Structure formats: C-alpha cells, structure tokens
C-alpha positions as CSV (number, residue, x, y, z in Angstrom):
1,M,5.3,-0.1,-2.1
2,N,5.5,-3.5,-3.9
3,V,3.9,-6.0,-1.7
4,E,1.7,-9.2,-2.5
5,S,-1.3,-8.0,-0.4
6,L,-2.9,-5.2,1.5
7,E,-2.5,-7.0,4.7
8,R,1.3,-7.1,4.1
9,A,1.5,-3.4,3.3
10,K,-0.4,-2.6,6.4
11,A,2.0,-4.7,8.5
12,E,5.0,-3.0,7.0
13,L,3.6,0.5,7.6
14,A,2.6,-0.4,11.2
15,T,6.4,-0.7,11.9
16,L,6.9,3.0,11.1
17,P,7.3,5.2,14.2
18,L,4.6,7.7,13.3
19,V,2.2,5.0,12.5
20,A,3.0,3.1,15.8
21,A,2.5,6.2,17.9
22,D,-0.8,6.9,16.2
23,L,0.4,10.2,14.9
24,M,-0.1,9.3,11.2
25,T,-2.8,7.6,9.4
26,Y,-3.1,6.4,5.7
27,E,-5.3,4.8,3.2
28,L,-4.3,2.0,0.9
29,M,-5.7,0.8,-2.3
30,P,-4.6,-2.0,-4.7
31,V,-3.4,-1.0,-8.1
32,T,-2.9,-2.9,-11.3
33,P,0.1,-2.8,-13.6
34,L,0.1,0.3,-15.8
35,G,0.7,-1.8,-18.9
36,L,-2.7,-3.2,-18.7
37,L,-4.3,0.3,-18.7
38,I,-2.2,1.5,-21.6
39,Q,-3.2,-1.4,-23.7
40,G,-6.9,-0.8,-22.8
41,K,-7.5,-4.3,-21.4
C-alpha cells in the first residue's frame, strides 16, 4: 500500500468489509525505500 501516513492506511483499510465487520485485524508498520537499504545508508 502506497500512502503518505499510517493514519491514511488505517482509514483506507477501515473501508474493507471484513475490517468494518470486525472479522479481520491487521498490523501496520512504516517501511523505507529499499534503495536506501541496498546502499547501506
């Protein structure tokens, strides 16, 4: 999912039927671009 913040991701996921019905839970974590990891920065 490509969003600007965790709050935006949570809002998007809250619209899914299984999430809205409390039948599915999830965990979110921010990630950095992989290019930075490959370069060792």
